[in-house]
C-alpha positions as CSV (number, residue, x, y, z in Angstrom):
1,M,3.0,16.0,35.7
2,K,1.1,18.3,33.8
3,T,1.0,15.5,31.1
4,A,-2.6,15.7,31.2
5,A,-2.9,19.5,30.8
6,I,-1.0,19.8,28.2
7,T,-2.7,17.0,26.2
8,G,-5.7,19.2,26.7
9,A,-3.5,22.4,25.0
10,I,-2.6,20.7,22.1
11,A,-4.9,21.2,19.0
12,F,-6.0,17.6,17.4
13,I,-6.4,17.5,13.6
14,A,-10.4,17.4,12.7
15,F,-11.5,15.4,9.9
16,T,-14.8,15.7,9.0
17,A,-16.9,12.4,9.2
18,A,-17.4,11.8,5.6
19,A,-14.2,10.5,5.5
20,V,-14.6,8.0,7.8
21,A,-17.8,6.9,6.6
22,Q,-16.4,5.5,3.4
23,S,-14.2,2.9,5.5
24,N,-16.5,2.0,8.2
25,L,-19.5,-0.2,6.8
26,D,-18.2,-4.2,7.3
27,A,-21.5,-6.1,5.7
28,F,-19.8,-5.7,2.2
29,P,-17.3,-7.5,0.3
30,V,-13.5,-5.3,-0.4
31,Q,-14.8,-2.0,-2.0
32,P,-13.1,-1.8,-5.5
33,D,-10.6,1.5,-6.1
34,Y,-11.7,4.4,-6.4
35,V,-11.6,8.4,-6.2
36,A,-14.7,9.8,-4.6
37,V,-15.0,13.6,-3.6
38,M,-18.1,14.3,-0.6
39,Q,-19.6,18.1,-0.4
40,A,-20.6,19.1,2.8
41,L,-23.9,20.7,2.9
42,D,-25.4,23.5,5.2
43,K,-29.5,22.5,6.9
44,N,-30.4,24.2,3.6
45,G,-28.5,21.7,1.4
46,K,-26.0,24.2,0.1
47,P,-22.1,23.3,-0.4
48,V,-20.5,24.6,2.4
49,D,-17.1,23.7,3.8
50,P,-15.4,21.3,3.7
51,T,-14.6,18.9,0.8
52,V,-13.0,15.5,1.4
53,T,-11.8,13.8,-1.6
54,T,-11.0,10.1,-0.2
55,T,-8.9,7.1,-2.6
56,H,-9.4,3.8,-1.7
57,H,-7.1,0.8,-3.2
58,D,-6.9,-2.5,-1.9
59,G,-8.9,-1.7,1.4
60,M,-6.8,1.1,1.8
61,F,-7.9,5.0,1.4
62,L,-6.3,8.4,1.8
63,S,-9.0,11.3,2.6
64,E,-7.7,14.8,2.2
65,T,-10.0,17.9,3.5
66,Q,-10.1,21.1,2.3
67,W,-11.5,24.0,4.6
68,D,-10.4,27.6,5.9
69,G,-7.5,27.1,4.3
70,L,-5.8,23.6,6.1
71,T,-6.3,20.1,4.4
72,S,-5.9,17.5,6.6
73,F,-4.9,14.2,5.7
74,G,-6.2,10.5,6.7
75,F,-4.2,7.2,6.0
76,G,-5.3,3.8,6.8
77,P,-7.3,0.8,6.7
78,D,-11.0,1.0,8.3
79,R,-11.8,2.6,11.6
80,K,-11.2,-0.1,13.8
81,D,-7.0,-0.5,13.2
82,P,-4.7,2.3,13.9
83,V,-4.4,5.5,12.0
84,L,-2.4,8.3,10.7
85,R,-3.6,11.8,10.1
86,W,-1.7,14.7,9.1
87,S,-2.5,18.6,8.6
88,Q,-0.2,21.2,6.6
89,Q,-1.1,25.1,5.3
90,T,-1.2,26.1,1.6
91,D,2.1,26.9,2.1
92,G,3.0,23.2,1.9
93,E,4.5,22.9,6.0
94,I,3.3,20.4,7.6
95,K,2.5,21.4,10.7
96,Q,0.5,18.6,13.0
97,M,0.6,14.9,12.7
98,E,-1.6,11.8,14.7
99,L,-1.3,8.3,15.2
100,I,-4.5,6.0,16.8
101,G,-3.6,2.8,17.9
102,S,-6.7,1.0,17.9
103,N,-6.1,-1.8,19.9
104,Q,-8.3,-0.9,22.5
105,K,-11.2,-2.8,24.2
106,P,-14.2,-2.8,22.6
107,D,-17.2,-1.7,25.0
108,T,-19.2,-4.4,25.5
109,T,-21.7,-2.6,26.3
110,V,-22.0,-0.3,23.4
111,V,-23.2,-1.7,20.4
112,D,-23.1,-0.8,16.9
113,I,-26.8,-1.8,15.5
114,S,-26.6,-1.3,11.3
115,R,-29.8,-2.5,9.1
116,P,-31.1,-1.5,5.9
117,L,-33.6,1.0,5.2
118,A,-36.4,0.6,2.2
119,E,-35.3,3.7,0.8
120,R,-33.2,3.6,-2.1
121,S,-31.7,7.1,-3.7
122,T,-29.5,8.4,-7.3
123,V,-26.6,10.5,-5.5
124,A,-24.5,12.0,-8.3
125,G,-25.6,9.6,-10.6
126,Q,-25.1,6.7,-8.2
127,D,-27.9,3.9,-7.6
128,C,-27.5,3.6,-3.0
129,L,-29.4,1.7,0.1
130,W,-29.1,4.1,2.5
131,R,-28.7,1.9,5.8
132,E,-29.3,3.5,9.0
133,T,-26.7,2.8,12.3
134,V,-27.6,3.3,15.5
135,K,-25.6,3.1,19.1
136,K,-27.4,0.5,21.9
137,A,-27.0,-0.4,25.2
138,P,-28.8,-2.2,27.5
139,P,-31.6,-1.4,28.5
140,S,-31.2,1.8,27.8
141,G,-31.4,1.7,23.7
142,S,-29.4,4.6,21.5
143,I,-27.7,6.1,23.4
144,G,-26.1,9.0,20.6
145,P,-27.1,9.9,17.3
146,G,-28.4,8.1,14.1
147,E,-26.9,7.8,11.9
148,L,-28.5,7.9,7.8
149,N,-25.4,6.4,5.0
150,C,-26.6,5.7,1.0
151,V,-24.3,3.3,-0.3
152,T,-23.9,1.4,-3.4
153,D,-23.9,-2.4,-3.8
154,D,-20.6,-2.7,-4.2
155,G,-20.0,-0.6,-0.9
156,I,-19.3,3.6,-2.0
157,V,-20.9,6.0,0.6
158,V,-22.6,8.4,-1.4
159,E,-24.4,10.2,1.0
160,T,-24.3,10.8,4.7
161,K,-26.3,11.9,7.4
162,L,-25.3,12.0,11.3
163,L,-29.5,12.7,12.7
164,A,-29.9,13.9,17.3
165,R,-32.4,12.0,18.6
166,E,-35.2,15.2,17.0
167,S,-33.7,13.8,13.2
168,V,-31.9,17.3,13.8
169,P,-28.8,17.2,11.0
170,L,-25.4,17.8,12.7
171,Y,-23.5,17.2,9.4
172,H,-24.4,16.0,6.1
173,T,-22.4,15.0,3.6
174,R,-22.8,14.0,0.0
175,L,-21.2,13.0,-3.7
176,A,-20.2,15.1,-6.0
177,S,-17.9,13.2,-8.0
178,L,-17.1,9.1,-8.5
179,E,-14.5,7.6,-10.2
180,R,-13.7,4.3,-10.5
181,R,-10.6,3.3,-11.6
182,A,-7.5,1.5,-11.1
183,V,-5.7,3.6,-8.3
184,T,-1.6,3.1,-7.9
185,S,0.0,2.8,-4.5
186,T,2.1,5.9,-5.5
187,E,-1.3,7.7,-5.5
188,L,-1.8,7.2,-1.6
189,H,2.1,7.7,-0.9
190,L,2.1,9.2,2.3
191,P,5.1,12.5,3.2
192,Q,8.7,10.9,4.6
193,E,8.7,13.7,6.9
194,I,5.4,12.9,9.3
195,L,7.2,9.9,10.2
196,S,10.8,10.2,10.7
197,Q,11.1,11.7,14.9
198,D,14.0,14.4,13.3
199,F,11.4,15.6,11.4
200,W,9.4,17.2,14.6
201,L,12.3,17.6,16.9
202,R,14.7,19.5,14.2
203,P,14.5,22.8,15.6
204,I,12.8,25.5,14.0
205,R,14.8,28.6,15.4
206,S,18.1,29.2,17.8
207,H,17.9,29.8,20.7
208,E,21.1,31.6,23.1
209,P,21.1,29.2,26.8
210,D,19.6,31.1,29.0
211,P,22.3,30.5,32.7
212,S,18.8,30.9,34.9
213,R,17.0,27.4,33.2
214,P,20.1,25.1,33.8
215,D,20.4,21.6,32.1
216,F,19.7,18.7,34.8
217,E,18.1,15.1,34.2
218,M,15.6,14.3,37.6
219,T,13.4,11.7,38.6
220,L,10.0,12.1,40.7
221,E,7.8,9.7,42.7
222,S,4.2,10.2,43.8
223,P,2.2,8.1,46.9
224,A,0.0,6.5,44.2
225,G,3.2,4.8,42.1
226,M,3.7,7.2,39.7
227,H,7.1,7.1,38.6
228,V,8.3,10.7,36.7
229,R,11.3,11.0,34.6
230,L,12.5,14.7,33.8
231,L,15.0,15.9,31.4
232,R,15.9,19.8,30.4
233,H,18.0,22.1,28.1
234,F,16.3,24.8,27.5
235,P,13.9,26.0,26.1
236,W,13.9,21.3,25.4
237,R,12.2,19.9,27.7
238,Y,11.4,16.2,28.3
239,E,8.5,14.7,30.2
240,E,7.9,10.4,30.9
241,S,6.0,9.2,33.3
242,R,4.9,6.2,34.4
243,D,1.9,4.8,36.4
244,R,1.2,1.8,38.1
245,D,-1.2,-0.1,35.6
246,G,1.5,0.0,33.0
247,T,0.5,3.4,31.4
248,I,2.9,5.9,30.2
249,H,2.8,9.5,28.7
250,T,5.9,10.8,26.9
251,I,6.1,14.6,26.0
252,V,8.7,16.6,24.0
253,Q,8.3,20.0,23.9
254,N,9.7,23.5,22.8
255,E,9.2,25.8,25.8
256,L,9.6,28.5,23.1
257,D,8.2,27.3,20.2
258,D,5.1,25.7,18.6
259,Q,6.4,22.2,18.7
260,G,6.7,19.2,20.1
261,I,5.8,15.3,20.3
262,W,3.3,13.7,22.6
263,Y,2.6,9.8,23.1
264,Q,0.6,7.6,25.5
265,Q,0.4,4.2,25.8
266,S,-2.3,2.2,27.9
267,S,-3.2,-1.6,28.0
268,G,-4.9,-1.9,24.0
269,D,-4.3,1.4,23.4
270,R,-1.8,4.2,22.2
271,R,-1.7,7.7,21.1
272,M,0.5,9.5,19.6
273,T,0.9,14.0,18.1
274,A,3.6,15.4,17.1
275,W,3.5,19.1,16.0
276,R,5.8,22.3,14.5
277,S,4.4,25.5,13.1
278,S,7.3,27.9,12.0
279,K,4.5,30.9,12.3
280,R,3.3,30.8,15.6
281,V,5.4,31.1,18.3
282,S,4.2,29.0,21.9
283,P,2.7,30.7,25.3
284,P,5.3,29.3,27.7
285,V,5.0,25.6,29.1
286,Q,3.5,26.1,32.5
287,D,5.9,24.2,34.2
288,D,8.8,26.8,33.2
289,Q,8.0,28.1,36.5
290,T,9.5,31.9,35.4
291,T,6.3,33.9,35.4
292,G,2.8,34.6,37.0
293,K,4.0,32.4,40.5
294,V,3.6,33.5,44.1
295,S,5.8,32.6,47.4
296,L,3.9,30.8,50.1
297,G,6.4,32.2,52.1
298,K,7.9,29.1,53.8
299,T,10.7,27.1,52.3
300,D,11.6,22.9,52.5
301,T,15.0,21.0,51.8
302,I,14.8,18.0,49.6
303,L,17.8,15.8,49.0
304,G,19.9,18.3,50.0
305,E,19.0,21.3,48.4
306,T,16.8,24.6,49.4
307,C,13.6,25.3,47.9
308,E,11.5,27.6,48.4
309,W,6.8,27.4,48.2
310,F,5.3,28.8,45.3
311,D,1.7,28.9,44.3
312,L,2.5,29.0,40.5
313,V,-0.9,29.3,39.5
314,P,-2.4,31.8,41.9
315,R,-5.9,33.3,39.5
316,A,-6.6,30.3,38.9
317,M,-10.6,29.1,39.1
318,H,-10.4,25.4,39.4
319,G,-7.6,23.9,41.5
320,E,-4.1,24.8,43.1
321,N,-0.6,24.3,41.5
322,Q,2.6,24.6,44.4
323,A,5.6,23.7,44.1
324,C,8.2,24.4,45.8
325,L,12.1,25.5,43.4
326,T,15.6,25.5,43.6
327,Q,16.4,29.5,42.7
328,D,17.1,28.2,39.5
329,G,13.9,26.9,39.2
330,I,13.7,23.5,39.5
331,P,10.7,21.9,40.7
332,L,11.9,19.6,43.7
333,K,8.3,19.1,44.7
334,E,5.0,19.7,43.7
335,E,1.2,19.4,44.7
336,V,-1.6,19.9,42.6
337,R,-5.5,20.0,43.9
338,I,-8.2,19.8,41.8
339,K,-11.6,20.3,44.0
340,V,-10.6,17.4,46.6
341,S,-8.6,15.4,44.3
342,T,-4.7,15.8,45.5
343,T,-1.8,14.9,43.7
344,S,1.9,15.3,44.6
345,Y,5.8,14.1,43.5
346,T,9.0,14.5,45.1
347,A,12.4,14.4,43.0
348,T,14.5,10.4,44.3
349,S,17.1,11.2,42.2
350,F,18.3,15.2,40.8
351,R,21.1,16.5,39.7
352,R,22.7,19.3,37.4
353,R,24.0,18.1,33.9
354,P,24.7,19.1,29.9
355,V,21.8,17.1,28.6
356,D,22.1,16.6,24.8
357,L,18.6,16.9,22.3
358,S,19.7,13.2,21.5
359,E,18.4,11.9,25.1
360,M,15.5,14.4,24.6
361,R,13.8,11.1,22.1
362,L,11.0,8.9,22.0
363,P,12.2,4.8,20.8
364,A,12.3,4.6,17.2
365,E,9.9,2.0,16.6
366,A,7.3,4.6,17.6
367,F,7.4,6.5,14.8
368,S,7.4,2.8,12.3
369,L,3.3,2.2,10.8
370,D,4.1,-1.7,10.8
371,E,4.8,-1.6,14.8
372,W,1.2,0.6,14.9
373,G,-0.5,-2.4,12.7
374,S,-1.5,-1.2,9.8
375,P,-1.2,-3.3,6.7
376,A,1.6,-1.7,4.4
377,V,-0.2,-0.1,0.5
378,R,0.8,-2.7,-2.4
């Protein structure tokens, strides 16, 4: 029920456009194997964080971005195909992983227009031709900042600028070094744990049972036709929601530690993020219903259970969230109001029973690159 709010709270991995630019020029033949290091520049052309190392082999790219004590990686064929991203700290601890499916239907009203310019440059000893790419939507014309890429004759981007409409650079990267050489498949090696559900859901710490928050299984429905399945084995919580249009949202999250998996699947599009950190304790999930709630002075009976209505976010500025909670804090009905829109959920089945962590899992194929359409490295 809080999928959208939880999703917005997840800190997705940031990657510079320099890493992407190496693979988004479709006008060139298959690029040679190479290893390129790109350096970000400030408005005066001085080097700043981050640097991006891109390794290319047989149409597959591995980018490594370093900044502020964190290393982020990107893996995949190009921007139009599914991509895998992950990040790790300087001590090697892997913190986050993101899988993005790229089968989303294109916006037919917006097109990328790329054209070569007359200007050539020499960057780090590499001769290149400048190309301009802009997004256009008729009849208004350009709808976004223009990107300038200086590209070698064999298709390697050696300098990139993203310009706002006033030609103000939003980012600027330039080649620091380039090595054309045979790259082996082992150089594009992926850590095994990033595609292991067991890794992301392995408890970071042990927690004593809390009798005030018992295990339970529940299904809820909304008038709009959304079906929600909830499982709890404190501090773990599983929530799966299904819309009438087939959209699926799933989140498995530890309410006390900073770890979990979020998954979304809709027509032509899907995305997954997994995260864990042993160095930071996660704030309680809002659905935990243990702090900050204010009684509304009314009760209800749902599925034979008596529950009391509470305002869960009494100090919220932009909406309301009310729930009817059992004595042990289980929400049998919930109403979320944002401006003039109200969404409600009512329990259609409910039972307290022991819940095992093995029940709180995504299908195994959700962690298969084959299922996401990513070709194997040869």
